C-alpha positions as CSV (number, residue, x, y, z in Angstrom):
1,M,-18.0,-0.2,-35.8
2,S,-14.6,1.2,-34.8
3,V,-13.9,2.1,-31.2
4,D,-12.2,5.4,-30.3
5,P,-8.6,4.5,-29.5
6,V,-8.7,6.7,-26.4
7,I,-11.8,4.8,-25.0
8,R,-10.3,1.5,-26.0
9,D,-7.0,2.0,-24.2
10,A,-8.8,3.4,-21.1
11,I,-10.9,0.2,-20.9
12,L,-7.9,-1.9,-21.5
13,L,-6.0,-0.2,-18.7
14,A,-9.0,-0.5,-16.4
15,V,-9.1,-4.3,-17.0
16,I,-5.3,-4.6,-16.5
17,W,-5.4,-2.7,-13.2
18,L,-8.4,-4.7,-12.0
19,T,-6.6,-8.0,-12.8
20,Y,-3.4,-6.8,-11.3
21,S,-5.1,-5.7,-8.0
22,A,-7.1,-8.9,-7.7
23,F,-4.0,-11.1,-8.3
24,H,-1.9,-9.0,-5.9
25,S,-4.5,-9.2,-3.1
26,L,-5.0,-13.0,-3.7
27,L,-1.2,-13.7,-3.3
28,A,-1.1,-11.5,-0.2
29,S,-4.0,-13.2,1.5
30,L,-3.4,-15.5,4.5
31,K,-5.6,-18.1,2.8
32,V,-3.3,-18.5,-0.2
33,K,-0.2,-18.3,2.0
34,G,-1.6,-21.0,4.3
35,W,-2.3,-23.2,1.3
36,V,1.2,-22.8,0.0
37,C,2.6,-23.5,3.5
38,E,0.6,-26.7,3.7
39,H,1.5,-28.0,0.3
40,W,5.0,-26.5,-0.3
41,P,6.4,-25.5,3.1
42,D,9.9,-25.4,1.8
43,F,8.8,-22.5,-0.5
44,M,7.7,-20.3,2.3
45,P,11.1,-18.7,3.1
46,V,11.1,-17.2,-0.5
47,Y,7.4,-16.5,-0.6
48,R,7.6,-12.8,0.2
49,L,10.6,-12.3,-2.0
50,T,8.8,-14.0,-4.9
51,F,5.6,-12.0,-4.2
52,N,7.5,-8.7,-4.4
53,F,9.3,-9.9,-7.6
54,I,6.0,-10.8,-9.3
55,A,4.3,-7.6,-8.2
56,I,7.1,-5.5,-9.8
57,V,7.3,-7.5,-13.0
58,L,3.5,-7.4,-13.5
59,L,3.5,-3.6,-13.1
60,A,5.1,-3.5,-16.5
61,F,1.7,-4.2,-18.2
62,P,-0.3,-1.3,-16.8
63,L,2.7,1.1,-17.0
64,W,3.2,0.2,-20.7
65,V,-0.4,1.0,-21.5
66,L,-0.3,4.1,-19.3
67,Y,2.7,5.7,-21.1
68,T,2.2,4.4,-24.7
69,G,-1.6,4.2,-25.0
70,H,-3.9,6.8,-26.7
71,K,-5.0,9.5,-24.3
72,T,-6.5,12.9,-24.0
73,M,-5.6,15.6,-21.5
74,I,-8.3,16.2,-18.9
75,W,-6.6,18.8,-16.7
76,Q,-3.2,20.1,-15.9
77,F,-1.8,22.7,-13.4
78,D,-0.4,26.1,-14.4
79,G,1.3,28.9,-12.6
80,W,1.1,28.9,-8.8
81,L,-1.1,25.8,-8.7
82,A,1.6,23.8,-10.6
83,W,4.2,25.0,-8.0
84,L,1.8,24.0,-5.2
85,M,1.2,20.5,-6.6
86,N,4.8,19.9,-7.4
87,G,5.7,21.1,-3.9
88,L,3.3,18.7,-2.3
89,A,4.7,15.8,-4.5
90,I,8.2,16.6,-3.3
91,L,7.2,16.8,0.3
92,T,5.4,13.4,-0.1
93,I,8.6,11.8,-1.5
94,I,10.6,13.2,1.4
95,G,8.0,11.9,3.8
96,F,8.2,8.5,2.2
97,M,12.0,8.4,2.5
98,I,11.8,9.5,6.2
99,S,9.2,6.8,6.9
100,L,11.6,4.0,5.7
101,R,13.5,4.5,8.9
102,Y,10.6,3.1,10.8
103,Y,10.1,-0.1,8.8
104,D,12.0,-3.4,8.8
105,G,13.2,-3.3,5.2
106,Q,14.5,-6.9,5.3
107,E,11.1,-8.1,6.5
108,F,9.2,-6.1,3.9
109,L,11.5,-7.3,1.0
110,G,11.5,-10.9,2.2
111,L,15.3,-11.1,2.9
112,R,14.9,-11.9,6.6
113,Q,12.5,-14.8,5.8
114,L,15.1,-16.2,3.4
115,R,18.0,-15.7,5.8
116,D,16.1,-17.3,8.7
117,R,14.5,-20.0,6.6
118,D,11.2,-18.8,8.1
119,K,8.2,-21.0,7.0
120,S,5.5,-19.1,8.9
121,I,2.6,-17.5,7.1
122,E,2.3,-14.5,9.5
123,D,4.5,-11.4,9.3
124,Q,7.0,-11.5,12.2
125,E,7.6,-7.7,12.5
126,N,6.4,-6.3,15.9
127,L,3.8,-3.6,16.1
128,H,5.3,-0.2,15.6
129,L,3.8,3.3,15.3
130,S,6.0,5.7,13.4
131,P,5.3,9.5,13.7
132,F,3.2,9.2,10.5
133,H,1.1,6.3,11.9
134,R,-0.1,8.6,14.6
135,Y,-2.1,10.5,12.0
136,V,-3.0,7.8,9.4
137,R,-3.0,4.0,9.7
138,H,-1.4,3.5,6.2
139,P,1.1,6.3,5.6
140,W,2.5,4.8,2.4
141,Y,-0.9,4.6,0.8
142,S,-1.6,8.2,1.9
143,F,1.7,9.4,0.4
144,A,0.9,7.5,-2.8
145,L,-2.5,9.1,-3.1
146,V,-1.0,12.6,-2.8
147,L,1.6,11.8,-5.4
148,I,-1.0,10.4,-7.8
149,W,-3.6,13.3,-7.5
150,T,-1.0,16.1,-7.8
151,R,0.0,15.0,-11.3
152,P,-1.4,16.4,-14.5
153,M,-4.3,14.2,-15.4
154,D,-4.9,12.6,-18.9
155,S,-7.5,10.0,-19.5
156,L,-5.2,7.0,-18.8
157,M,-3.7,8.7,-15.7
158,L,-7.3,9.3,-14.4
159,V,-8.2,5.6,-14.9
160,S,-5.1,4.7,-13.0
161,A,-5.7,7.2,-10.2
162,V,-9.3,6.0,-9.7
163,F,-8.3,2.3,-9.7
164,L,-5.3,2.8,-7.4
165,T,-7.4,5.0,-5.0
166,L,-10.0,2.2,-4.8
167,Y,-7.4,-0.4,-4.4
168,F,-5.6,1.5,-1.6
169,F,-9.0,1.9,0.2
170,L,-10.1,-1.8,-0.2
171,G,-6.6,-3.2,0.1
172,S,-6.1,-1.3,3.4
173,R,-9.2,-2.9,4.8
174,L,-8.1,-6.4,3.7
175,E,-4.6,-5.7,5.2
176,E,-6.2,-4.7,8.5
177,R,-8.0,-8.0,8.8
178,K,-4.5,-9.6,9.0
179,L,-3.2,-7.0,11.4
180,K,-6.1,-7.6,13.7
181,S,-5.2,-11.3,13.8
182,Y,-1.6,-10.4,14.5
183,Y,-2.0,-7.6,17.1
184,G,-5.5,-8.3,18.5
185,D,-7.3,-5.7,20.6
186,V,-4.5,-3.3,20.6
187,Y,-4.8,-2.8,16.9
188,K,-8.6,-2.6,17.1
189,N,-8.2,0.2,19.6
190,Y,-5.7,1.9,17.2
191,I,-8.2,1.6,14.3
192,N,-10.9,3.4,16.4
193,R,-8.6,6.3,17.2
194,V,-6.7,7.0,13.9
195,P,-8.1,7.4,10.4
196,G,-7.1,5.1,7.6
197,L,-5.9,7.2,4.7
198,I,-6.9,10.8,5.1
199,P,-5.7,12.7,8.2
200,L,-8.3,14.4,10.3
201,P,-7.3,17.3,12.6
202,W,-9.4,16.0,15.5
203,K,-8.4,12.3,15.3
204,Y,-4.8,11.4,16.0
205,L,-2.5,10.0,18.7
206,S,-0.1,12.0,20.7
207,K,3.4,10.5,21.1
208,T,2.4,9.5,24.7
209,E,-0.7,7.7,23.5
210,A,1.2,5.9,20.7
211,D,3.8,4.8,23.2
212,A,1.1,3.6,25.5
213,L,-0.4,1.4,22.8
214,I,3.0,-0.1,22.0
215,H,3.6,-0.8,25.7
216,E,0.2,-2.5,25.9
217,Y,1.0,-4.7,23.0
218,Q,4.4,-5.6,24.4
219,A,2.8,-6.4,27.8
220,N,0.3,-8.7,26.1
221,Q,3.2,-10.5,24.2
222,G,5.0,-11.1,27.5
223,R,2.0,-12.9,29.1
């Protein structure tokens, strides 16, 4: 019995995204990093750089299926709605570019670890709360979700959107386990006061409150 190519490629893409997400989370975990540090400590200065390289290279597999596989259009935006969705996407890209000012790019890419020959498994970047972090705990994930769901949706794009949404939700929870171990009670307090991915009008930090959390963290570090 032959399988509809649209269904076949949708299942294939789902499996690829699931495998990619699991592998990406595994390599990012403190447990795996700790194992590598114990057995190959000299590799740790290039761990983050290698992690990012692998993540980018492996993206070729889901993207190849996404853009070359069989698909059927589910919905698309016309008229004023298309203008609205494209406008939101453009604002999201601008927001992402602005947010880069508040991150340590060399730490994120792994260049600082390579330069300093850093063999620690923990990230060394200090706690920071950008203007976007006052409204959501994971601005980049939130920007990505807006960008994903404002695009025309065919069957393969929908599979990708659903899997990436689930990954951002679950991945943010896994990431926060590490952040709690890095930043302690200050970050736990932050979690209780700011939503994860979707802004809520009644739940955010003022600039004064954000600064107070940073000062509390810095005071704890100075003990």
